[in-house]
Backbone as numpy.savetxt, mean C-alpha at the origin, in Angstrom:
# Nx Ny Nz CAx CAy CAz Cx Cy Cz
-4.87 -20.94 -19.79 -5.67 -19.73 -19.74 -4.84 -18.60 -19.12
-4.85 -17.45 -19.73 -4.06 -16.35 -19.21 -4.83 -15.63 -18.10
-4.08 -14.97 -17.24 -4.70 -14.26 -16.12 -5.39 -12.99 -16.61
-6.26 -12.50 -15.78 -6.95 -11.25 -16.08 -5.95 -10.11 -16.23
-4.90 -10.12 -15.41 -3.89 -9.05 -15.51 -3.20 -9.09 -16.87
-2.93 -10.28 -17.38 -2.31 -10.42 -18.70 -3.25 -9.86 -19.77
-4.53 -10.16 -19.63 -5.51 -9.65 -20.60 -5.61 -8.13 -20.56
-5.45 -7.56 -19.38 -5.57 -6.11 -19.24 -4.38 -5.34 -19.80
-3.28 -6.03 -20.07 -2.12 -5.35 -20.64 -2.46 -4.65 -21.94
-3.36 -5.22 -22.71 -3.72 -4.64 -24.00 -5.03 -3.86 -23.95
-5.57 -3.66 -22.75 -6.87 -2.99 -22.62 -6.77 -1.52 -22.97
-7.84 -1.00 -23.51 -7.93 0.42 -23.83 -8.14 1.23 -22.56
-7.65 2.45 -22.57 -7.87 3.40 -21.48 -9.36 3.49 -21.18
-9.71 3.42 -19.92 -11.10 3.55 -19.50 -11.86 2.25 -19.40
-11.27 1.14 -19.87 -11.96 -0.15 -19.74 -12.19 -0.43 -18.26
-13.34 -0.96 -17.92 -13.69 -1.24 -16.53 -13.85 -2.74 -16.34
-13.39 -3.22 -15.18 -13.45 -4.64 -14.83 -14.03 -4.74 -13.43
-14.82 -5.74 -13.18 -15.43 -5.97 -11.88 -14.36 -6.12 -10.79
-14.54 -5.40 -9.69 -13.59 -5.43 -8.57 -13.36 -6.84 -8.06
-14.42 -7.61 -7.89 -14.27 -8.98 -7.36 -13.41 -9.84 -8.28
-13.54 -9.63 -9.57 -12.71 -10.39 -10.52 -11.23 -10.06 -10.32
-10.94 -8.79 -10.11 -9.56 -8.36 -9.88 -9.05 -8.89 -8.54
-9.84 -8.73 -7.48 -9.40 -9.19 -6.16 -9.11 -10.68 -6.15
-9.85 -11.45 -6.91 -9.63 -12.90 -6.95 -8.35 -13.27 -7.69
-7.79 -12.32 -8.43 -6.57 -12.58 -9.21 -5.31 -12.01 -8.56
-5.45 -11.26 -7.46 -4.26 -10.70 -6.81 -3.37 -11.84 -6.34
-2.07 -11.66 -6.55 -1.09 -12.71 -6.23 -0.57 -12.54 -4.81
-1.33 -13.06 -3.86 -0.89 -13.07 -2.47 0.21 -14.10 -2.32
1.17 -13.85 -1.42 2.26 -14.80 -1.21 1.77 -16.01 -0.41
2.67 -16.90 -0.06 2.32 -18.13 0.66 1.67 -17.85 2.01
1.93 -16.68 2.58 1.33 -16.29 3.85 0.01 -15.54 3.65
-0.43 -15.42 2.41 -1.68 -14.73 2.13 -1.55 -13.22 2.14
-0.34 -12.72 1.89 -0.08 -11.28 1.96 0.41 -10.74 0.63
0.18 -9.45 0.44 0.67 -8.73 -0.73 1.29 -7.42 -0.23
2.44 -7.00 -0.79 3.02 -5.73 -0.35 2.15 -4.55 -0.77
2.10 -3.57 0.13 1.30 -2.36 -0.12 2.17 -1.14 0.15
2.34 -0.33 -0.86 3.14 0.89 -0.77 2.18 2.06 -0.51
2.46 2.82 0.55 1.67 4.02 0.83 2.42 5.23 0.32
1.74 6.04 -0.47 2.32 7.23 -1.09 1.43 8.43 -0.77
2.05 9.55 -0.47 1.30 10.77 -0.18 0.52 11.21 -1.42
-0.77 11.40 -1.25 -1.60 11.88 -2.35 -1.26 13.33 -2.71
-0.66 14.06 -1.77 -0.34 15.47 -2.00 1.02 15.66 -2.65
2.04 15.00 -2.10 3.41 15.24 -2.58 3.95 14.14 -3.49
3.34 12.97 -3.46 3.87 11.84 -4.22 4.97 11.09 -3.49
5.36 11.57 -2.31 6.42 10.92 -1.53 5.98 9.52 -1.10
6.89 8.56 -1.22 6.63 7.22 -0.71 6.78 7.28 0.81
5.72 6.88 1.51 5.70 7.00 2.96 6.13 5.72 3.66
5.67 4.58 3.17 5.96 3.32 3.86 5.60 2.14 2.98
6.08 0.99 3.39 5.70 -0.28 2.80 5.18 -1.16 3.92
4.03 -1.76 3.71 3.47 -2.68 4.69 2.84 -3.84 3.90
2.10 -4.67 4.59 1.51 -5.86 3.98 0.00 -5.84 4.19
-0.71 -6.39 3.22 -2.16 -6.52 3.34 -2.56 -7.96 3.04
-3.53 -8.46 3.77 -4.18 -9.70 3.36 -5.52 -9.29 2.74
-6.30 -10.25 2.31 -7.55 -9.91 1.62 -8.50 -9.16 2.55
-8.49 -9.50 3.85 -9.38 -8.81 4.79 -8.98 -7.35 4.96
-7.68 -7.07 5.05 -7.20 -5.69 5.17 -7.54 -4.90 3.91
-7.38 -5.54 2.78 -7.67 -4.89 1.51 -9.16 -4.55 1.41
-10.00 -5.51 1.75 -11.45 -5.27 1.70 -11.88 -4.18 2.70
-11.32 -4.22 3.92 -11.68 -3.22 4.91 -11.27 -1.83 4.44
-10.08 -1.72 3.87 -9.60 -0.44 3.36 -10.54 0.09 2.28
-10.94 -0.77 1.36 -11.84 -0.35 0.29 -13.22 0.02 0.82
-13.69 -0.68 1.84 -15.03 -0.42 2.38 -15.08 0.83 3.25
-14.01 1.08 4.03 -14.06 2.18 5.00 -13.34 3.44 4.54
-12.38 3.31 3.63 -11.56 4.45 3.23 -10.45 4.76 4.21
-10.39 4.01 5.29 -9.29 4.14 6.27 -8.35 2.96 6.05
-7.07 3.24 5.88 -6.14 2.18 5.50 -5.91 1.20 6.65
-6.00 -0.06 6.29 -5.81 -1.17 7.22 -4.76 -2.10 6.61
-3.81 -2.51 7.40 -2.77 -3.43 6.96 -2.88 -4.73 7.76
-1.99 -5.66 7.46 -1.87 -6.88 8.26 -0.52 -6.83 8.97
-0.54 -6.90 10.27 0.70 -6.89 11.06 1.26 -8.30 11.12
2.42 -8.49 10.53 3.05 -9.82 10.56 3.56 -10.15 11.96
4.01 -9.15 12.72 4.54 -9.41 14.06 3.42 -9.76 15.06
2.26 -9.14 14.88 1.13 -9.42 15.79 0.15 -10.42 15.21
0.31 -10.72 13.92 -0.55 -11.68 13.21 -2.03 -11.28 13.29
-2.27 -9.99 13.03 -3.63 -9.47 13.09 -3.76 -8.23 12.20
-4.99 -7.82 11.96 -5.20 -6.59 11.21 -4.68 -5.41 12.02
-4.12 -4.44 11.29 -3.53 -3.26 11.90 -4.11 -2.04 11.20
-4.95 -1.35 11.88 -5.55 -0.13 11.34 -4.60 1.02 11.60
-3.99 1.51 10.54 -2.96 2.54 10.66 -3.45 3.70 11.50
-2.71 3.98 12.58 -3.02 5.09 13.45 -3.94 4.76 14.61
-4.31 3.47 14.77 -5.26 3.15 15.84 -4.72 3.44 17.23
-3.40 3.44 17.40 -2.84 3.81 18.71 -2.16 5.17 18.66
-1.52 5.52 17.54 -0.78 6.78 17.44 -1.64 7.96 17.02
-2.75 7.67 16.35 -3.56 8.74 15.78 -3.09 9.18 14.41
-2.00 8.58 13.93 -1.42 8.94 12.63 -2.07 8.10 11.53
-3.30 8.42 11.24 -4.10 7.63 10.32 -3.77 7.92 8.86
-4.21 7.00 8.02 -4.11 7.18 6.58 -5.51 7.04 5.99
-5.94 8.06 5.26 -7.21 8.01 4.55 -6.92 7.73 3.09
-7.59 6.75 2.55 -7.37 6.32 1.18 -7.96 7.33 0.19
-7.16 7.77 -0.76 -7.69 8.60 -1.84 -7.73 7.83 -3.15
-6.84 6.83 -3.29 -6.81 6.03 -4.50 -6.09 4.72 -4.21
-6.55 3.65 -4.80 -5.88 2.36 -4.69 -5.61 1.83 -6.08
-4.37 1.49 -6.33 -3.97 0.94 -7.63 -3.32 -0.42 -7.42
-3.43 -1.24 -8.43 -2.82 -2.57 -8.41 -1.83 -2.61 -9.56
-0.63 -3.13 -9.31 0.37 -3.11 -10.38 0.01 -4.08 -11.50
0.77 -4.01 -12.59 0.43 -4.68 -13.84 0.30 -6.20 -13.73
0.98 -6.83 -12.80 0.82 -8.28 -12.69 0.17 -8.72 -11.38
-0.40 -7.77 -10.64 -1.24 -8.11 -9.51 -0.52 -8.55 -8.26
0.75 -8.15 -8.12 1.46 -8.60 -6.92 1.93 -7.47 -6.00
1.45 -6.26 -6.25 1.77 -5.12 -5.38 0.61 -4.12 -5.43
0.33 -3.54 -4.27 -0.73 -2.55 -4.15 -0.08 -1.18 -3.92
-0.63 -0.15 -4.55 -0.21 1.23 -4.32 -1.39 1.98 -3.73
-1.18 2.51 -2.54 -2.21 3.27 -1.85 -1.82 4.74 -1.87
-2.64 5.58 -2.47 -2.44 7.01 -2.36 -3.26 7.45 -1.17
-2.60 8.11 -0.21 -3.24 8.38 1.07 -3.07 9.84 1.49
-4.00 10.26 2.31 -3.83 11.50 3.07 -3.35 11.06 4.44
-2.13 11.44 4.77 -1.48 11.03 6.01 -1.72 12.07 7.09
-2.23 11.62 8.23 -2.39 12.50 9.40 -1.20 12.25 10.32
-0.30 13.21 10.41 0.91 13.03 11.23 1.95 12.21 10.48
3.02 11.83 11.19 4.07 11.06 10.55 3.61 9.66 10.18
4.17 9.12 9.10 3.82 7.76 8.68 4.66 6.70 9.39
5.87 7.06 9.76 6.80 6.09 10.32 6.69 6.02 11.85
6.92 4.83 12.38 6.87 4.65 13.84 8.00 5.41 14.55
8.99 5.89 13.79 10.09 6.68 14.35 9.70 8.15 14.48
8.48 8.47 14.11 7.95 9.84 14.11 8.47 10.67 12.95
8.95 10.01 11.91 9.36 10.71 10.69 8.22 10.64 9.69
8.21 11.57 8.77 7.16 11.61 7.75 7.16 10.35 6.90
8.33 9.83 6.58 8.45 8.65 5.74 9.35 7.62 6.42
9.07 6.35 6.16 9.94 5.29 6.67 11.25 5.21 5.87
11.28 5.86 4.72 12.45 5.81 3.85 13.34 7.02 4.07
13.93 7.11 5.27 14.75 8.26 5.64 16.25 7.95 5.61
16.63 6.74 5.27 18.05 6.37 5.16 18.45 6.38 3.70
19.29 7.33 3.33 19.68 7.50 1.92 21.13 7.10 1.73
21.36 6.22 0.77 22.71 5.80 0.44 23.40 6.89 -0.37
24.56 7.30 0.10 25.39 8.32 -0.56 26.79 7.73 -0.70
27.08 7.18 -1.86 28.39 6.54 -2.07 28.54 5.34 -1.16
29.54 5.37 -0.29 29.76 4.26 0.63 29.24 4.57 2.04
28.38 5.56 2.14 27.80 5.95 3.43 26.28 5.96 3.33
25.64 5.91 4.48 24.18 6.04 4.55 23.89 7.24 5.44
23.10 8.17 4.89 22.79 9.40 5.59 21.34 9.42 6.03
21.13 9.91 7.24 19.76 10.09 7.73 19.21 11.37 7.10
18.11 11.24 6.38 17.48 12.38 5.71 16.02 12.45 6.15
15.68 13.48 6.86 14.33 13.57 7.38 13.37 14.28 6.44
13.87 15.07 5.51 13.01 15.78 4.57 12.77 14.96 3.33
11.84 15.42 2.53 11.52 14.74 1.27 12.61 14.97 0.24
């Protein structure tokens, strides 16, 4: 039997599928996690990559405030709960084979713990890596 994601490859634009059916098909890794990319809803800039378990995913969908799973603390991590740099969900997408989440967010303050707008501030330039703070 093919997965729901495989069936959706040929789906027409606008076809709707029950959320619970999709959530049950997400390909969480052996630790019960799936990568989640946060992207600015305004600029399209990729802000960060974190991990979500099913509880973080459900909380994010229910509250509209982005919640991740902290692998270092082994607990849910509500983005901005200590820094105030919260992420409000504007859109959640799941990639074509169900193994990555894309979160379009409104970011309050910097997204990175280094106080930069994006965690992706190291840019490879030839044989060097340059710190780039702008988009």
